[in-house]
N, C-alpha and C positions, 0 to 999 in steps of 0.2 A: 467328059472330064470337067470338073468345076475347080476354080482357083480364085482366091482372094488376093489381088495384086498387092505388092508392097508400095509404100508411098513414093519411093524414089523412081518408080516406073513412069513412063511418059504420061502426061496428063493433058486433058482437053480443056478444062477450066477449073476454077476454084469458086465456091459459093461463099458469100458473106451476107449477113442480115444486119441492117443498121439499127442501133438503139433509137428509141424515140421517147417523147415526153411522157408517155403513159407506161413506160417500163421502169424498173427499179434503178435505171441509170439516170433518171431525171435530175437528181440533185447535182450531178457532175456531168451533164450531157455533153457539154463542149469538149471537155477533156477526153471523154470516152470516144466521141465521134472523131476527134483528131487521130486517135490511135487506130480506129477502124480504117480511116482514110489513108493513113500511112501504110497500113498493110496492103490495101487495095492498090496503092501507087506502085508498090514493089511487085505485086503480082502482074499487073498489066504491062510491065516492062518485058515480061517473059511469056505470058500466056493469057488466055481470056479470063475475065472475072465477071460473074453474075452477082449483082448487088441487089438484094431484096430490101425494099422500103415499105413501111406500113402506110405512109402517106406521102406521095411525091410532092404535093404542093407545099407541105410543111417542111419537107427535107431539102427544098431547092437551095436554101442558103448554105447548107452544108456541102452540097454536091458540086458547087461551082468549080472547085479545083479538079474534079474528076470528069465532068461532062464532056470535055473535048478529047478525052483520052481514047486512043484506039484500044481494042481488046476489052472494052467495058460495055456491059449491058445492064441497064438499070430497069428493074421491074417492080410494079406495085402489087404486093400481096400482104394481107393483114397478118400480123404476127404477135405472139405473146412476148417473146424475148429473142435473144440474138445468138443462141448457141447452135450454129449450123452443124457442128460436129455431131450433135446428138439427135437432131431431127432430120438431118440430111440423108439422102439415099446413099447406099453403099454399093460401089462398083464391084461386080464379079465378072469373070470370064467363063463361059460354058462352051467347051470345044472351040475356044478361040473367039467366040462371039461375045461382045460386051452386053451385059444386062445390068439393071439396077434393082437392088432389093430395098423395099420400103418397109422397115420394121415399125412397130407401134412405139410411140414415145409418150410416156405418162408423167413427165415432169420429175424425173429421177425418183420414182417410187412415190408419186402423188404428193410431192413436196410443194410443187408450184403449178399454176395453171398451164395447160399445154394444148388446149382444144384447137387453137389456131395453128400452132407450130406443127401439130401432128398432121395437118392437112397440106402443108407447104409443098411437099414433094409431089403430091397428086395434082396440085394446082400448077406446078411447074411443068408437069407432063402434059396437061391440057393446053398450056401455052406453047407447047413444042420446044421448050427450052432444053430438053434432052435430045432433040432431033427425033430420030426414029428408034432410039434405044428403048427397049421394053422396060417398063416399071412393074415389078412384081411385088405384091403385098405379102408379107409373111406373118404368121401367127405367133409372134414372140415380141415381148418388150425388150428392146436392145438399143443401146446408144453407141454411136460410132466411137466415142471416147473410151468405151469399156473394152475394146479389143484392139490388138495390134498384130500385123501379119509380117512374116519375113518373105512373103511371096512364093514360098516353096513348101506350103503345107503345114506351117507351124503358126499357131495363134497364141498370143500371150494375153492373159486376163487376170482378174482378181476374184476371189470367192466373196469378198466383202460386198462387191457390187452385184455380180450376177446372181448371187444367192440371197440378196436382200429381199425380205418377204413381201414387199409391196410391188415388186416387179412381176415375177412369175411364180406366185405362191403354190401353184398346182404342179410345179415341175421340180424334180430332184436334180442334184448336180449331174448325175449320170444322164438324165433325160436332156438337160441343157447341153451337156457335152455332145450328146448324140446329134442334137439339132444343129449345133455349130459345125460339126463335121459334115452333116448332110447339106446345109445351106452354103457352106464355103469350100467344100471339098478338102477340108483340113485333115491331116493325118495325125496331128498331135495338138492337144490343147494344154498349155502350161497354166495351171491355176495357182496363183500366188496367194498364200494365206496371210502374209504380213505386208505392212507398209501403209502409211496414211500421211496426210498433210493436214495440219490444223486449218480450219476455215473452209475445207473442201466439203461441199454438200452433195457430191455425186456418189458418195460411198466408195471412195478410192478408185476412181477411173485409172486404168492402166496408163493412159497418156499423160498422167501427172507424175508417174513413178518410174516406169521402165519402158523403153521402146527399142525396136530394131532399127539399126542404121545401115546394115547390110544383111545378107542372108545368114551370116554366122556371128553377128555381133550385136550386143544389147548395151545401150547406155542406160544408166539408172541414177537415181538420187542417192547420194551418200552424205550422211551427217557426220561431221568430224568432231563436233562439240558434245562431249559426254554429258554436259549439263542441260542440253537441249531436250525438250519433251519428245522429240522424234527419234532420239538416238537409239533406243532399244528396238523399236519397231523397224526402223530402216536397216539396222544391223542384222536383224532376223531375216528381212527381205533379201539382203545381200547374200546371206548364207543359202537361202533358197535358190537364188540365181546362180550361185557357184555350182550347184548340183545339176544345172541344166545342160552343161557341156558347151555352152556358147561362150565366145569371147566376151569379156565384160569391160566397159569403160565407165568409171564413176564420174558423175557431175556433182559438184558441191551443192549442198543446200544453201540457197541465199541466206544472208543474215535476216533475222526476223523483221517482217514488215507489218505495220499495223494501220488500221483505219477505224476511227471511233472505238478505240481500245480493243479491237478484235484483231487477232493475228490472221494474216492473209496467206493463202496457199501459193506462195511464190515457188516456181520450179522451172528449171531450164529444160526439163524433159518435154515441155509443152511446145516444142519447135514444130515448124511446118516445112516439109520438103516440097519444092515446086520445080518446074523445069529450069534447070541450069542454076538453081540457087537453093539455099537453106535460110529460112527466116527464123531467127532465134530471139526469144523474149529476153529483154534485159530489164533490170529493176533498180537502176541507179545504185548498184551494189558493188562492193569491192571485188566480187568474183566475176563481174561481167566480162572484162577483157580476157581473163584467164579462160573462161568458158568459150568465148568466141574463137580463141586460138585452138582449143580442143576440137571444135567443129571444123575449123580450117584443115586440121590434120586428118580428120575423119573423111572429109569431102574435098579432096584437093582439086577435083574437077568442077566444083560448083562455087559460086560466089556466096560467102557467108555474110548475111545482113542482120545486124542487131536492130530490134525495134523496141522502144520503151513501152513496156506493158504494165507499168505500175498502175495506171488507171483501170486496166482490165481486172486485176486481181481484187479490186474492191467488190466486185460481183462474183468472186470466188472461182474464176476461170482465167485462162490466159490465151495465148495466140492460137494454138492448135484447136482449142475449144470453140473458137468463134469462126472457124473455117472448115470447109469440107472440100476435098479434092475429088475430081471426077476424071477417070482415066479414058 
Protein backbone atom coordinates (compact mmCIF):
# COMPACT_ATOMS: atom_id res chain seq x y z
CA UNK A 1 0.00 0.00 0.00
CA UNK A 2 1.33 3.42 -1.04
CA UNK A 3 0.40 6.71 0.58
CA UNK A 4 1.36 10.35 0.15
CA UNK A 5 1.20 11.83 3.67
CA UNK A 6 -0.46 15.12 4.46
CA UNK A 7 1.72 18.02 5.53
CA UNK A 8 0.28 18.09 9.06
CA UNK A 9 1.62 14.61 9.81
CA UNK A 10 4.77 14.22 11.94
CA UNK A 11 7.92 15.50 10.25
CA UNK A 12 11.60 14.66 10.66
CA UNK A 13 13.01 17.85 9.13
CA UNK A 14 12.45 20.74 6.72
CA UNK A 15 14.82 21.62 3.87
CA UNK A 16 15.77 25.19 2.89
CA UNK A 17 18.25 26.42 0.27
CA UNK A 18 19.80 29.86 0.76
CA UNK A 19 19.88 32.54 -1.95
CA UNK A 20 23.35 33.61 -3.02
CA UNK A 21 24.94 36.39 -5.05
CA UNK A 22 24.75 34.47 -8.33
CA UNK A 23 20.98 34.01 -8.12
CA UNK A 24 18.24 36.41 -9.19
CA UNK A 25 18.00 37.41 -5.51
CA UNK A 26 21.30 39.30 -5.73
CA UNK A 27 19.88 42.84 -5.94
CA UNK A 28 18.04 42.40 -2.63
CA UNK A 29 20.10 39.60 -1.12
CA UNK A 30 20.08 40.91 2.46
CA UNK A 31 16.29 41.27 2.57
CA UNK A 32 15.72 37.82 1.13
CA UNK A 33 18.30 36.13 3.37
CA UNK A 34 16.71 37.70 6.45
CA UNK A 35 13.41 36.14 5.42
CA UNK A 36 14.98 32.69 4.92
CA UNK A 37 16.74 32.95 8.28
CA UNK A 38 13.48 33.94 10.02
CA UNK A 39 11.83 30.84 8.56
CA UNK A 40 14.73 28.64 9.69
CA UNK A 41 14.65 30.11 13.20
CA UNK A 42 10.99 29.11 13.60
CA UNK A 43 11.60 25.61 12.23
CA UNK A 44 14.53 24.78 14.53
CA UNK A 45 12.44 25.63 17.58
CA UNK A 46 10.33 22.59 16.77
CA UNK A 47 12.21 20.20 14.46
CA UNK A 48 15.38 19.77 12.44
CA UNK A 49 16.23 22.01 9.50
CA UNK A 50 18.73 21.20 6.76
CA UNK A 51 20.04 24.40 5.22
CA UNK A 52 21.70 24.12 1.81
CA UNK A 53 24.33 26.73 0.91
CA UNK A 54 26.01 27.17 -2.45
CA UNK A 55 29.19 28.46 -0.82
CA UNK A 56 29.70 28.18 2.94
CA UNK A 57 32.62 30.58 3.01
CA UNK A 58 30.64 33.36 1.34
CA UNK A 59 27.54 32.62 3.43
CA UNK A 60 29.25 32.74 6.81
CA UNK A 61 28.27 36.35 7.50
CA UNK A 62 24.60 35.52 7.02
CA UNK A 63 24.67 32.37 9.11
CA UNK A 64 26.01 33.71 12.39
CA UNK A 65 22.50 33.96 13.88
CA UNK A 66 21.86 30.30 13.05
CA UNK A 67 25.16 28.51 13.61
CA UNK A 68 24.70 27.86 17.32
CA UNK A 69 21.12 26.62 17.01
CA UNK A 70 20.21 23.08 17.85
CA UNK A 71 18.31 21.16 15.19
CA UNK A 72 20.22 22.91 12.39
CA UNK A 73 22.48 21.24 9.85
CA UNK A 74 24.22 23.39 7.23
CA UNK A 75 25.52 21.65 4.10
CA UNK A 76 27.35 22.94 1.04
CA UNK A 77 25.79 21.88 -2.28
CA UNK A 78 25.84 23.94 -5.46
CA UNK A 79 22.44 25.24 -6.51
CA UNK A 80 20.81 27.32 -9.23
CA UNK A 81 18.07 28.77 -7.05
CA UNK A 82 16.22 28.33 -3.79
CA UNK A 83 12.86 26.64 -4.46
CA UNK A 84 13.19 23.48 -2.35
CA UNK A 85 9.50 22.73 -2.73
CA UNK A 86 9.98 22.00 -6.40
CA UNK A 87 13.33 20.20 -6.56
CA UNK A 88 13.13 18.54 -3.15
CA UNK A 89 12.33 14.86 -2.74
CA UNK A 90 8.76 13.88 -1.86
CA UNK A 91 8.06 11.56 1.08
CA UNK A 92 5.78 8.55 0.61
CA UNK A 93 4.97 5.55 2.75
CA UNK A 94 4.93 2.06 1.26
CA UNK A 95 3.38 -0.48 3.61
CA UNK A 96 4.31 1.88 6.43
CA UNK A 97 7.95 2.21 5.33
CA UNK A 98 9.19 5.70 4.51
CA UNK A 99 10.67 6.26 1.05
CA UNK A 100 11.62 9.35 -0.96
CA UNK A 101 10.68 9.99 -4.57
CA UNK A 102 13.03 12.08 -6.70
CA UNK A 103 11.19 13.52 -9.68
CA UNK A 104 12.86 15.36 -12.54
CA UNK A 105 12.88 19.15 -12.23
CA UNK A 106 13.30 21.21 -15.41
CA UNK A 107 12.94 24.79 -14.19
CA UNK A 108 9.12 24.96 -14.44
CA UNK A 109 8.93 23.89 -18.05
CA UNK A 110 12.39 25.05 -19.19
CA UNK A 111 11.89 28.65 -18.03
CA UNK A 112 15.04 28.74 -15.87
CA UNK A 113 18.31 26.85 -15.39
CA UNK A 114 17.88 23.78 -13.20
CA UNK A 115 20.90 21.56 -13.85
CA UNK A 116 22.27 21.97 -10.31
CA UNK A 117 18.92 21.97 -8.51
CA UNK A 118 17.91 18.74 -10.24
CA UNK A 119 20.89 16.98 -8.61
CA UNK A 120 20.42 18.25 -5.05
CA UNK A 121 18.36 15.32 -3.73
CA UNK A 122 20.84 12.77 -5.12
CA UNK A 123 23.74 14.68 -3.52
CA UNK A 124 21.85 14.83 -0.21
CA UNK A 125 21.36 11.06 -0.37
CA UNK A 126 25.10 10.52 -0.98
CA UNK A 127 25.83 12.66 2.09
CA UNK A 128 23.45 10.43 4.09
CA UNK A 129 21.27 13.43 4.92
CA UNK A 130 18.21 11.19 4.50
CA UNK A 131 19.70 8.55 6.77
CA UNK A 132 18.93 5.11 5.39
CA UNK A 133 15.72 6.18 3.67
CA UNK A 134 15.70 5.00 0.06
CA UNK A 135 15.68 7.66 -2.68
CA UNK A 136 13.87 6.45 -5.81
CA UNK A 137 14.14 8.32 -9.13
CA UNK A 138 10.91 8.61 -11.13
CA UNK A 139 10.45 9.23 -14.85
CA UNK A 140 8.20 12.27 -14.57
CA UNK A 141 8.69 16.04 -14.48
CA UNK A 142 6.90 17.01 -11.27
CA UNK A 143 7.30 19.82 -8.74
CA UNK A 144 6.25 19.47 -5.12
CA UNK A 145 4.30 22.73 -5.31
CA UNK A 146 2.09 21.31 -8.04
CA UNK A 147 0.36 18.70 -5.85
CA UNK A 148 -1.29 18.68 -2.44
CA UNK A 149 -2.46 15.66 -0.43
CA UNK A 150 -5.13 15.12 2.21
CA UNK A 151 -3.17 12.08 3.45
CA UNK A 152 -6.04 9.77 2.61
CA UNK A 153 -5.79 9.16 -1.10
CA UNK A 154 -6.86 12.51 -2.57
CA UNK A 155 -4.47 14.76 -4.49
CA UNK A 156 -5.29 18.29 -5.58
CA UNK A 157 -3.59 19.76 -8.66
CA UNK A 158 -4.08 22.06 -11.67
CA UNK A 159 -4.32 21.32 -15.37
CA UNK A 160 -2.48 24.55 -16.17
CA UNK A 161 0.68 23.20 -14.54
CA UNK A 162 0.71 19.46 -15.05
CA UNK A 163 -0.44 19.67 -18.67
CA UNK A 164 1.95 22.50 -19.58
CA UNK A 165 3.67 21.29 -22.80
CA UNK A 166 7.29 21.75 -21.70
CA UNK A 167 6.98 19.41 -18.73
CA UNK A 168 5.67 16.07 -19.97
CA UNK A 169 4.69 16.66 -23.62
CA UNK A 170 4.57 12.93 -24.36
CA UNK A 171 1.90 12.26 -21.73
CA UNK A 172 -1.85 12.87 -21.80
CA UNK A 173 -3.86 13.96 -18.77
CA UNK A 174 -5.10 10.39 -18.39
CA UNK A 175 -1.52 9.07 -18.42
CA UNK A 176 -0.32 11.63 -15.86
CA UNK A 177 -3.35 10.86 -13.71
CA UNK A 178 -2.43 7.19 -13.85
CA UNK A 179 1.18 7.89 -12.87
CA UNK A 180 0.14 10.02 -9.90
CA UNK A 181 -2.11 7.23 -8.67
CA UNK A 182 0.64 4.66 -9.20
CA UNK A 183 3.45 6.65 -7.55
CA UNK A 184 1.43 8.05 -4.64
CA UNK A 185 -1.23 5.43 -4.10
CA UNK A 186 -3.90 8.04 -4.75
CA UNK A 187 -7.53 7.07 -5.24
CA UNK A 188 -8.67 10.39 -6.65
CA UNK A 189 -6.92 13.26 -8.46
CA UNK A 190 -8.80 16.56 -8.43
CA UNK A 191 -7.77 18.59 -11.51
CA UNK A 192 -8.65 22.27 -11.26
CA UNK A 193 -9.11 24.04 -14.60
CA UNK A 194 -9.28 27.57 -13.22
CA UNK A 195 -7.27 29.83 -10.95
CA UNK A 196 -4.07 31.82 -11.39
CA UNK A 197 -2.04 34.60 -9.77
CA UNK A 198 -0.43 37.44 -11.70
CA UNK A 199 3.35 37.20 -11.49
CA UNK A 200 3.36 33.45 -10.89
CA UNK A 201 5.70 31.69 -13.33
CA UNK A 202 5.02 28.14 -12.13
CA UNK A 203 1.91 27.81 -14.34
CA UNK A 204 -0.49 27.90 -11.39
CA UNK A 205 1.00 25.68 -8.72
CA UNK A 206 -1.73 24.38 -6.47
CA UNK A 207 0.17 25.53 -3.36
CA UNK A 208 -0.56 29.13 -4.32
CA UNK A 209 -4.28 28.55 -4.88
CA UNK A 210 -5.86 25.79 -2.76
CA UNK A 211 -4.57 23.45 -0.03
CA UNK A 212 -5.83 20.82 2.36
CA UNK A 213 -5.74 21.76 6.05
CA UNK A 214 -7.27 18.51 7.23
CA UNK A 215 -8.58 15.37 5.60
CA UNK A 216 -11.92 16.99 4.74
CA UNK A 217 -11.16 20.71 4.39
CA UNK A 218 -9.56 22.92 1.72
CA UNK A 219 -8.51 26.54 2.09
CA UNK A 220 -8.39 28.58 -1.09
CA UNK A 221 -7.73 32.06 -2.45
CA UNK A 222 -10.85 34.18 -2.81
CA UNK A 223 -10.97 37.52 -4.60
CA UNK A 224 -13.64 39.87 -3.26
CA UNK A 225 -12.88 42.79 -5.57
CA UNK A 226 -14.85 42.53 -8.82
CA UNK A 227 -12.50 45.03 -10.48
CA UNK A 228 -9.42 42.90 -9.78
CA UNK A 229 -7.96 40.96 -12.72
CA UNK A 230 -8.19 37.73 -10.70
CA UNK A 231 -11.89 37.97 -9.90
CA UNK A 232 -13.33 35.87 -12.75
CA UNK A 233 -10.75 33.08 -12.67
CA UNK A 234 -10.74 32.73 -8.89
CA UNK A 235 -14.55 32.77 -8.84
CA UNK A 236 -14.57 29.92 -11.39
CA UNK A 237 -12.03 28.04 -9.26
CA UNK A 238 -14.30 28.49 -6.24
CA UNK A 239 -17.18 26.94 -8.16
CA UNK A 240 -14.98 23.98 -9.07
CA UNK A 241 -13.98 23.49 -5.45
CA UNK A 242 -17.61 23.63 -4.34
CA UNK A 243 -18.27 20.55 -6.48
CA UNK A 244 -15.58 18.46 -4.73
CA UNK A 245 -17.65 17.80 -1.60
CA UNK A 246 -14.90 19.05 0.72
CA UNK A 247 -15.42 21.70 3.38
CA UNK A 248 -14.10 25.05 2.10
CA UNK A 249 -12.54 28.01 3.90
CA UNK A 250 -11.76 31.13 1.83
CA UNK A 251 -8.61 33.16 2.39
CA UNK A 252 -8.69 36.70 1.01
CA UNK A 253 -6.41 37.65 -1.84
CA UNK A 254 -3.94 40.23 -0.46
CA UNK A 255 -4.09 43.74 -1.82
CA UNK A 256 -2.02 44.14 -5.02
CA UNK A 257 1.72 44.15 -4.35
CA UNK A 258 4.21 45.44 -6.93
CA UNK A 259 7.94 45.50 -7.54
CA UNK A 260 9.46 47.26 -10.56
CA UNK A 261 5.90 47.84 -11.82
CA UNK A 262 5.20 44.10 -11.85
CA UNK A 263 2.33 42.66 -9.84
CA UNK A 264 3.57 39.96 -7.48
CA UNK A 265 1.85 36.65 -6.61
CA UNK A 266 1.03 37.30 -2.95
CA UNK A 267 -1.06 34.49 -1.46
CA UNK A 268 -1.82 33.28 2.06
CA UNK A 269 -2.32 29.73 0.75
CA UNK A 270 1.48 29.36 0.61
CA UNK A 271 1.72 28.48 4.33
CA UNK A 272 3.88 25.70 5.82
CA UNK A 273 2.68 23.24 8.45
CA UNK A 274 5.47 21.99 10.72
CA UNK A 275 5.52 20.07 13.98
CA UNK A 276 3.41 21.99 16.52
CA UNK A 277 3.10 25.14 14.36
CA UNK A 278 1.86 26.70 11.13
CA UNK A 279 4.06 29.31 9.46
CA UNK A 280 1.90 31.77 7.53
CA UNK A 281 3.25 34.28 4.99
CA UNK A 282 2.32 37.90 5.64
CA UNK A 283 2.70 40.84 3.28
CA UNK A 284 2.34 44.03 5.34
CA UNK A 285 -1.27 43.86 4.22
CA UNK A 286 -4.55 44.87 5.82
CA UNK A 287 -5.63 41.21 5.65
CA UNK A 288 -2.64 39.80 7.57
CA UNK A 289 -4.19 39.81 11.04
CA UNK A 290 -7.52 38.51 9.77
CA UNK A 291 -5.83 35.57 8.04
CA UNK A 292 -3.69 34.70 11.08
CA UNK A 293 -6.91 34.49 13.12
CA UNK A 294 -8.45 32.17 10.50
CA UNK A 295 -5.43 29.86 10.82
CA UNK A 296 -5.67 29.95 14.63
CA UNK A 297 -9.26 28.74 14.31
CA UNK A 298 -8.26 25.99 11.84
CA UNK A 299 -5.29 24.81 13.92
CA UNK A 300 -6.20 25.32 17.59
CA UNK A 301 -3.53 22.80 18.66
CA UNK A 302 -0.67 24.52 16.81
CA UNK A 303 1.04 27.86 17.21
CA UNK A 304 0.37 30.15 14.25
CA UNK A 305 3.39 32.27 13.32
CA UNK A 306 3.28 35.04 10.74
CA UNK A 307 6.46 35.61 8.70
CA UNK A 308 6.94 38.68 6.53
CA UNK A 309 7.37 37.25 3.03
CA UNK A 310 7.16 40.43 0.99
CA UNK A 311 10.82 39.97 -0.08
CA UNK A 312 10.12 36.41 -1.29
CA UNK A 313 7.35 37.29 -3.72
CA UNK A 314 9.73 39.55 -5.64
CA UNK A 315 10.97 36.25 -7.06
CA UNK A 316 7.42 35.01 -7.62
CA UNK A 317 7.15 32.51 -4.78
CA UNK A 318 6.50 32.53 -1.05
CA UNK A 319 7.03 30.59 2.18
CA UNK A 320 5.82 27.14 1.13
CA UNK A 321 7.72 27.38 -2.17
CA UNK A 322 11.12 27.76 -0.48
CA UNK A 323 10.64 24.86 1.95
CA UNK A 324 10.19 21.09 1.72
CA UNK A 325 9.12 18.98 4.67
CA UNK A 326 10.29 15.40 5.13
CA UNK A 327 8.22 12.99 7.21
